[in-house]
C-alpha positions as CSV (number, residue, x, y, z in Angstrom):
1,M,50.9,-10.1,-105.5
2,K,54.0,-7.9,-105.1
3,T,54.5,-4.3,-104.0
4,Q,57.3,-2.3,-102.5
5,A,55.4,-1.0,-99.4
6,A,52.3,-2.6,-97.8
7,I,50.2,-0.4,-95.6
8,I,47.6,-2.2,-93.4
9,G,44.9,0.2,-92.5
10,G,43.4,2.8,-94.8
11,G,42.3,5.5,-92.4
12,P,43.8,9.0,-92.5
13,V,47.2,7.9,-91.3
14,G,47.5,5.0,-93.7
15,L,46.3,7.1,-96.6
16,M,48.7,9.9,-95.8
17,L,51.6,7.5,-95.6
18,A,50.6,5.9,-98.9
19,S,50.5,9.4,-100.5
20,E,54.0,10.2,-99.3
21,L,55.4,6.9,-100.6
22,A,53.6,7.2,-103.9
23,L,54.8,10.8,-104.3
24,A,58.3,9.5,-104.1
25,G,57.7,6.9,-106.7
26,V,57.4,3.9,-104.4
27,K,54.9,1.2,-105.4
28,T,52.4,1.2,-102.5
29,T,49.5,-1.0,-101.7
30,V,46.9,-0.2,-98.9
31,I,44.8,-3.0,-97.4
32,E,41.7,-1.7,-95.7
33,R,39.0,-3.8,-94.0
34,L,36.1,-1.4,-94.7
35,K,34.5,-1.5,-98.1
36,K,33.9,2.2,-98.1
37,T,34.8,5.3,-96.0
38,V,32.7,5.6,-92.8
39,P,30.4,8.6,-93.4
40,Y,30.7,9.9,-89.8
41,S,32.6,12.9,-88.5
42,K,34.7,11.0,-85.9
43,A,38.0,13.0,-85.5
44,L,37.2,16.6,-86.2
45,I,40.1,18.9,-85.7
46,M,43.4,19.4,-87.6
47,H,45.9,21.6,-85.9
48,P,48.4,24.1,-87.4
49,R,51.3,21.8,-87.8
50,T,49.3,19.3,-89.8
51,L,48.0,22.1,-92.0
52,E,51.6,23.2,-92.6
53,L,52.4,19.7,-93.8
54,F,49.5,19.8,-96.2
55,A,50.8,23.1,-97.4
56,M,54.2,21.6,-98.0
57,R,52.6,19.2,-100.5
58,G,50.4,21.8,-102.1
59,I,47.1,20.2,-101.1
60,L,46.0,22.4,-98.2
61,E,43.4,24.2,-100.3
62,R,41.6,20.9,-100.8
63,F,40.9,20.8,-97.1
64,L,40.2,24.5,-96.6
65,E,37.5,24.3,-99.2
66,K,35.6,21.8,-97.1
67,G,36.5,22.8,-93.5
68,T,36.0,25.7,-91.1
69,K,38.9,27.7,-89.7
70,V,39.1,28.1,-85.9
71,S,41.6,30.6,-84.6
72,S,41.9,29.0,-81.2
73,G,42.2,25.7,-79.4
74,H,41.6,24.5,-75.9
75,F,43.5,22.9,-73.1
76,S,41.4,20.6,-70.9
77,M,38.3,22.7,-71.8
78,L,39.5,25.6,-69.7
79,D,37.5,28.8,-70.1
80,T,40.4,30.8,-71.6
81,R,41.1,29.5,-75.1
82,L,44.5,28.9,-76.6
83,D,45.3,31.7,-79.1
84,F,46.6,30.2,-82.3
85,S,46.5,33.5,-84.2
86,R,49.7,34.7,-82.6
87,L,51.7,31.6,-83.6
88,D,54.6,31.8,-86.0
89,T,53.0,30.2,-89.0
90,K,50.9,31.1,-92.0
91,Q,48.5,28.4,-90.8
92,N,47.7,30.1,-87.5
93,Y,44.4,28.3,-87.0
94,S,42.9,24.9,-86.6
95,L,40.5,23.4,-89.2
96,M,37.3,21.7,-88.3
97,L,36.7,19.0,-90.9
98,P,34.9,15.6,-90.4
99,Q,37.2,12.6,-90.6
100,A,35.1,11.2,-93.5
101,E,35.9,14.2,-95.6
102,T,39.6,14.1,-94.6
103,E,39.7,10.4,-95.7
104,R,38.0,11.2,-99.0
105,I,40.5,13.9,-99.8
106,L,43.5,11.8,-98.9
107,E,42.2,8.7,-100.7
108,E,41.7,10.7,-103.9
109,Y,45.2,12.2,-103.5
110,A,46.9,8.9,-102.8
111,S,45.1,7.2,-105.7
112,S,46.1,10.1,-108.1
113,L,49.7,9.5,-107.2
114,G,49.4,5.8,-108.0
115,A,48.8,4.1,-104.7
116,D,46.7,0.9,-104.9
117,I,44.0,0.9,-102.3
118,I,42.2,-2.5,-101.7
119,R,39.0,-2.1,-99.7
120,G,37.0,-4.9,-98.1
121,A,40.3,-6.7,-97.4
122,E,41.0,-8.0,-93.9
123,A,44.6,-8.7,-92.9
124,M,45.0,-12.1,-91.3
125,A,48.8,-12.5,-90.9
126,V,51.8,-10.3,-91.3
127,T,55.1,-12.2,-91.3
128,Q,58.7,-11.0,-91.9
129,T,60.9,-13.0,-94.1
130,D,64.7,-12.6,-94.8
131,D,64.1,-10.1,-97.6
132,G,60.6,-8.7,-97.0
133,V,57.2,-9.0,-95.5
134,E,54.3,-11.3,-96.4
135,T,50.8,-10.1,-95.6
136,V,48.0,-12.6,-95.9
137,F,44.6,-11.1,-96.3
138,R,41.0,-12.1,-97.2
139,D,38.8,-10.2,-99.6
140,E,36.0,-11.1,-102.0
141,S,38.5,-12.9,-104.2
142,G,39.5,-15.2,-101.4
143,I,42.7,-15.5,-99.4
144,R,45.6,-13.8,-101.0
145,T,49.3,-13.0,-100.1
146,L,50.9,-9.6,-100.6
147,H,54.7,-9.7,-100.8
148,S,56.4,-6.3,-99.9
149,L,59.8,-5.0,-99.0
150,Y,58.4,-3.2,-96.0
151,A,55.1,-3.0,-94.2
152,A,53.4,-0.4,-91.9
153,G,50.6,-0.9,-89.5
154,T,48.2,2.0,-89.4
155,D,45.4,-0.4,-88.3
156,G,44.4,1.2,-85.1
157,A,44.6,0.3,-81.4
158,G,44.0,-3.4,-81.9
159,S,46.7,-3.5,-84.6
160,I,47.4,-7.0,-86.0
161,V,50.6,-5.7,-87.4
162,R,51.9,-4.5,-84.1
163,K,50.8,-7.8,-82.4
164,Q,52.4,-10.1,-84.9
165,A,55.6,-8.1,-85.0
166,G,55.8,-8.7,-81.2
167,I,55.8,-5.0,-80.3
168,A,54.7,-4.4,-76.7
169,F,51.8,-1.9,-76.2
170,S,52.4,-0.8,-72.7
171,G,50.2,1.5,-70.6
172,T,47.1,1.7,-68.6
173,D,43.4,0.7,-69.1
174,A,40.6,3.2,-68.9
175,D,39.0,4.1,-65.6
176,L,37.0,7.0,-67.0
177,T,34.7,6.9,-70.1
178,G,32.8,9.5,-72.0
179,T,30.5,9.7,-74.9
180,L,30.4,11.4,-78.3
181,C,27.6,12.0,-80.8
182,D,26.6,14.0,-83.8
183,A,23.0,15.0,-83.4
184,A,20.4,17.7,-84.0
185,L,19.7,20.1,-81.1
186,K,16.4,21.9,-81.0
187,H,17.7,24.4,-78.5
188,P,21.5,24.7,-79.1
189,P,23.7,26.9,-76.8
190,E,24.2,30.5,-77.9
191,S,28.0,30.1,-78.1
192,S,29.5,28.7,-81.3
193,F,31.9,26.8,-79.0
194,F,30.1,25.7,-75.8
195,S,32.3,24.2,-73.1
196,T,31.6,23.6,-69.4
197,C,33.4,21.7,-66.7
198,R,31.6,21.4,-63.4
199,L,31.5,19.1,-60.4
200,E,28.8,17.1,-62.3
201,G,31.0,16.6,-65.4
202,S,32.0,18.3,-68.6
203,V,30.3,19.0,-71.9
204,V,31.6,20.4,-75.2
205,I,29.2,21.3,-78.1
206,V,30.3,22.6,-81.5
207,P,28.3,23.1,-84.7
208,L,28.9,20.8,-87.7
209,T,27.1,21.0,-91.0
210,D,23.6,20.1,-92.1
211,G,22.1,21.3,-88.8
212,L,24.1,18.8,-86.7
213,F,26.2,19.4,-83.6
214,R,29.1,17.4,-82.1
215,V,28.4,16.7,-78.5
216,L,31.1,15.4,-76.1
217,I,30.2,14.4,-72.6
218,V,32.3,13.2,-69.6
219,S,29.9,12.2,-66.8
220,P,32.1,10.8,-63.9
221,H,29.3,10.2,-61.5
222,A,27.2,8.1,-63.9
223,P,27.9,4.4,-64.0
224,Q,31.1,3.8,-65.9
225,K,30.7,1.5,-68.9
226,R,33.1,-0.4,-71.1
227,K,34.1,1.3,-74.4
228,E,32.4,-1.5,-76.4
229,E,29.0,-0.9,-74.8
230,P,26.6,0.9,-77.2
231,V,25.6,4.5,-76.4
232,T,21.9,5.3,-76.3
233,E,20.1,8.6,-76.9
234,N,18.5,8.4,-73.5
235,E,22.0,8.1,-71.9
236,L,23.1,11.2,-73.7
237,K,20.1,13.2,-72.6
238,E,20.3,12.1,-69.0
239,D,24.0,13.1,-68.8
240,L,23.3,16.5,-70.4
241,R,20.5,17.2,-68.0
242,R,22.7,16.1,-65.0
243,I,25.6,18.4,-66.0
244,C,23.9,21.3,-67.8
245,G,20.4,21.3,-66.5
246,T,19.1,20.8,-70.1
247,D,19.4,18.3,-72.9
248,F,19.3,21.1,-75.5
249,G,16.6,19.3,-77.3
250,L,19.0,16.6,-78.5
251,G,17.5,14.2,-81.0
252,D,18.1,12.2,-84.2
253,P,21.8,11.2,-83.5
254,V,23.5,10.0,-86.7
255,W,26.5,8.7,-84.9
256,M,27.2,7.8,-81.2
257,S,30.4,6.5,-79.7
258,R,32.1,5.8,-76.4
259,F,35.7,6.6,-75.5
260,G,38.0,6.2,-72.5
261,N,41.2,7.4,-71.0
262,A,43.2,4.3,-71.7
263,E,46.7,5.3,-72.5
264,R,49.2,3.1,-74.3
265,Q,52.3,3.5,-76.5
266,A,54.2,1.0,-78.6
267,E,57.6,0.3,-77.0
268,Q,59.1,0.3,-80.5
269,Y,57.8,2.0,-83.6
270,R,60.0,-0.3,-85.7
271,S,60.6,-4.0,-85.7
272,G,62.9,-5.0,-88.6
273,R,60.9,-4.3,-91.8
274,V,57.7,-3.5,-90.0
275,F,56.6,-0.1,-88.7
276,V,53.6,1.2,-86.7
277,A,52.0,4.6,-86.8
278,G,48.9,6.4,-85.6
279,D,46.6,4.6,-83.1
280,A,48.6,1.4,-83.7
281,A,51.5,3.2,-82.0
282,H,49.7,5.4,-79.4
283,I,46.3,5.8,-77.9
284,H,45.0,8.3,-75.3
285,F,42.1,10.3,-74.1
286,P,40.7,12.4,-77.1
287,A,41.7,15.8,-75.9
288,G,41.6,18.4,-78.6
289,G,42.2,16.1,-81.6
290,Q,45.8,15.4,-80.8
291,G,45.5,11.7,-81.7
292,L,44.7,12.2,-85.4
293,N,47.2,15.0,-85.7
294,T,50.0,13.0,-84.1
295,G,49.3,10.1,-86.4
296,L,49.3,12.2,-89.5
297,Q,52.7,13.6,-88.4
298,D,54.0,10.1,-87.9
299,A,53.1,9.3,-91.5
300,F,55.0,12.4,-92.7
301,N,58.0,11.4,-90.7
302,L,58.1,7.8,-91.9
303,G,57.1,8.3,-95.5
304,W,60.2,10.1,-96.9
305,K,62.6,7.9,-94.8
306,L,61.1,4.7,-96.1
307,A,61.2,6.0,-99.7
308,A,64.8,7.0,-99.3
309,Q,65.7,3.5,-98.1
310,M,64.0,1.8,-101.0
311,K,65.7,4.1,-103.5
312,G,69.1,3.3,-101.9
313,K,69.5,7.0,-100.8
314,A,69.1,6.5,-97.0
315,A,71.9,7.0,-94.5
316,P,72.4,3.9,-92.3
317,Y,70.7,5.5,-89.3
318,L,67.7,6.9,-91.1
319,L,65.0,4.2,-90.6
320,D,65.9,3.9,-86.9
321,S,65.4,7.7,-86.5
322,Y,61.7,7.2,-87.1
323,H,61.3,5.5,-83.7
324,Q,63.7,7.9,-82.1
325,E,61.9,11.0,-83.2
326,R,58.3,9.9,-83.2
327,H,58.3,7.8,-80.0
328,S,59.7,10.7,-78.0
329,T,57.1,13.0,-79.6
330,G,54.3,10.5,-78.8
331,K,55.5,10.3,-75.2
332,E,55.4,14.1,-74.9
333,V,51.8,14.1,-76.3
334,L,50.8,11.4,-73.7
335,H,52.3,13.6,-71.0
336,N,50.3,16.6,-72.2
337,I,47.1,14.5,-72.2
338,K,47.8,13.3,-68.6
339,T,48.0,16.9,-67.6
340,Q,44.7,17.7,-69.2
341,I,43.0,14.7,-67.6
342,K,44.3,15.8,-64.1
343,L,42.6,19.2,-64.7
344,M,39.4,17.3,-65.2
345,D,39.2,16.3,-61.6
346,F,35.6,16.8,-60.8
347,T,36.1,17.9,-57.1
348,E,36.1,21.2,-55.3
349,S,39.9,21.2,-55.3
350,G,39.9,20.3,-59.0
351,M,37.6,23.2,-59.8
352,A,40.0,25.5,-57.9
353,L,42.9,24.3,-59.9
354,R,41.0,24.9,-63.1
355,E,40.3,28.5,-62.0
356,T,44.0,29.1,-61.4
357,M,45.1,27.6,-64.7
358,T,42.5,29.6,-66.5
359,A,43.9,32.8,-65.0
360,L,47.4,31.8,-66.1
361,L,46.3,31.4,-69.7
362,D,45.3,35.0,-69.6
363,F,49.1,35.8,-69.7
364,Q,50.3,35.8,-73.3
365,E,53.5,33.8,-72.6
366,S,51.7,31.0,-70.8
367,N,49.1,30.9,-73.5
368,R,51.7,30.8,-76.2
369,L,53.6,28.0,-74.5
370,L,50.6,25.6,-74.4
371,A,49.3,26.7,-77.8
372,G,52.7,25.7,-79.2
373,K,52.4,22.3,-77.6
374,V,48.8,21.6,-78.6
375,S,49.4,22.9,-82.2
376,A,52.7,20.9,-82.4
377,L,54.4,24.0,-83.7
378,D,57.0,23.8,-80.9
379,L,58.1,20.4,-82.2
380,H,61.8,20.0,-82.8
381,Y,63.9,16.9,-83.2
382,E,67.3,16.2,-81.6
383,P,70.0,17.6,-83.9
384,D,72.6,15.4,-85.5
385,A,75.5,15.2,-83.1
386,E,77.9,14.3,-85.9
387,L,77.5,17.8,-87.5
388,P,78.5,21.3,-86.2
389,P,75.8,22.7,-84.0
390,H,73.4,25.4,-85.1
391,I,70.2,26.9,-83.6
392,L,68.1,25.7,-86.6
393,N,69.3,22.1,-86.5
394,G,66.2,19.8,-86.0
395,K,63.8,22.7,-85.8
396,R,60.5,22.9,-87.7
397,L,60.7,25.6,-90.2
398,P,57.8,27.9,-91.0
399,D,56.8,28.9,-94.6
400,I,59.2,31.8,-94.8
401,E,59.1,34.4,-97.6
402,L,62.1,34.3,-100.0
403,I,63.5,36.4,-102.9
404,L,65.1,34.1,-105.4
405,H,68.5,34.9,-107.0
406,D,66.7,36.1,-110.1
407,G,64.4,38.5,-108.1
408,R,61.2,36.4,-108.1
409,P,59.3,36.1,-104.8
410,A,58.7,32.7,-103.4
411,R,57.9,30.8,-100.2
412,L,59.9,28.0,-98.7
413,Y,57.0,25.4,-98.9
414,D,56.8,25.9,-102.7
415,F,59.9,23.8,-103.0
416,L,58.6,21.0,-100.8
417,H,55.6,20.0,-103.0
418,K,57.4,17.1,-104.5
419,G,58.5,15.6,-101.2
420,A,62.2,16.1,-101.8
421,F,65.0,17.7,-99.7
422,V,65.6,21.3,-100.3
423,L,69.1,22.8,-100.1
424,L,68.6,26.6,-99.5
425,S,71.7,28.7,-100.0
426,L,71.4,32.2,-98.7
427,R,75.1,33.1,-99.3
428,G,77.2,31.9,-102.1
429,S,76.7,29.3,-104.8
430,I,75.4,25.7,-104.6
431,H,78.0,23.0,-104.3
432,A,78.8,21.6,-107.8
433,G,78.7,17.9,-106.8
434,I,75.3,17.8,-105.3
435,D,72.9,15.0,-106.2
436,T,70.1,17.2,-107.8
437,D,67.9,14.1,-108.3
438,S,67.4,13.9,-104.5
439,V,67.7,17.6,-103.5
440,A,66.1,20.7,-104.9
441,A,68.9,23.4,-104.8
442,V,67.6,26.9,-104.2
443,R,69.6,30.2,-104.1
444,A,67.7,33.0,-102.4
445,E,67.6,35.6,-99.7
446,L,65.1,36.1,-96.9
447,A,62.3,38.6,-97.6
448,E,61.6,38.9,-93.9
449,T,63.6,39.4,-90.7
450,R,64.2,36.4,-88.5
451,A,66.7,36.5,-85.6
452,D,67.5,32.8,-85.7
453,W,68.4,33.0,-89.4
454,D,70.8,36.0,-89.1
455,D,74.0,34.0,-89.7
456,V,72.6,31.2,-91.9
457,H,74.7,30.4,-94.9
458,T,73.0,27.2,-96.1
459,V,70.3,25.0,-94.6
460,L,69.3,21.5,-95.7
461,I,65.5,21.1,-95.3
462,R,64.0,17.7,-94.9
463,P,60.9,16.7,-96.8
464,D,58.8,17.1,-93.6
465,G,60.0,20.7,-93.2
466,H,62.5,20.2,-90.4
467,A,66.1,21.5,-90.7
468,A,68.4,18.5,-91.2
469,W,71.3,20.9,-90.5
470,A,72.3,24.5,-91.0
471,A,75.6,26.1,-91.6
472,G,76.3,29.6,-90.3
473,G,78.8,32.3,-91.0
474,S,80.7,32.8,-94.2
475,G,83.9,32.0,-96.0
476,R,85.9,28.7,-95.7
477,E,84.4,27.6,-92.4
478,A,80.9,27.8,-93.7
479,E,81.9,26.0,-96.9
480,E,83.4,23.2,-94.9
481,A,80.3,22.9,-92.8
482,V,78.1,22.7,-95.9
483,L,80.4,20.0,-97.3
484,A,80.2,18.0,-94.1
485,G,76.5,18.1,-94.0
486,L,76.1,17.0,-97.6
487,E,78.5,14.2,-97.1
488,R,76.7,13.1,-93.9
489,W,73.4,12.9,-95.7
490,G,74.9,11.2,-98.8
491,F,74.1,14.0,-101.3
492,I,77.6,14.3,-102.7
């Protein structure tokens, strides 16, 4: 069997990466161990930045139709919520959506674009050759070999891809575990988002569909168990009674799981022709759904770069930039999670610290700072040092309103649906020699006032919505900056 890109692991991250590659015309094959999507909710929250990425591809409505909008998030389950409604984005909310539904939508999307998804296939070996990667897998047809130019491991914390590529997964083991379940509650809490953190432990309860509730419990004073040990209904009830004084009439759990605060990160996200993303690249305590969101954003970062490489359109440094950008992002997420875990110190001094932090979140600027981190809207990448500096370089760009040169209204993300670069010219004409097969050239003006765009002449927008570079000013200096940027990225 031959393909251009092999993806081992068909969860949300692998399916998102497959979609990005297939959208760019890359022949893509996904190998997934499970024969069908697991029907449980598992990861439940998608944050504003992830929703922006879906909007860039024109598929956001598919998720909104099935999910529930939530205008706030949490930081370590503090009483004061993070206000997403004030953030600079059209997607100023999180979306509650069971992972099973997320996977279903992404699998349909990837398949519609031409990705080949092989279910019930277990990867046995992933080996790099001089000109590609060989993936040996077993399915109902027997043992087969898939030859590809590149391979990506999105196969979870125990990634065979990462292990066989020799990529170290350094970090710490769990010393605190908790439990999750989706169950019926005869006497649910009055609040639609119930959260408590006490000396006895912490509990979060949120409503799902079909009369079920997601229940998350951290019970530090109960005997700590290995993540692999099965959860029982009695254990859940005992922990709830210990912490809350009631078990809320919990019964009929349809899914139960145990998690821990193990924290690990791949030392390299790339080894030759092999890449890792999602849980194969980073694991941590499940605080606020940041694991799934970080993984999906890994896929958006890698997809267009890998596609450009296979089309012969990539700058020499482009594939290495995946590790540079996403490893540092993953490291920052782990730092954020460590802070949240420290705030779950179930002692008198820990409770006092939580009270202080809760009070600080009542201040708008403090709240906005942490909301930006949890939502990933504050994400920016290091600007290209080879190009003239500009305040927009490397920044994530919101879905700004535009007026096209012919007077029609538009939004920036409208031009990112095909996963191509966008060259947005706000002053003057588009350079005549531009490679229009790789770049969508747009002449427009802003329909809204933005201080950081005041002097923008032209901006090159990456397929993941970050500014590759921007040229400011006007006249000859601006034209030379535009020319330098286009040459640097190989578009003229």
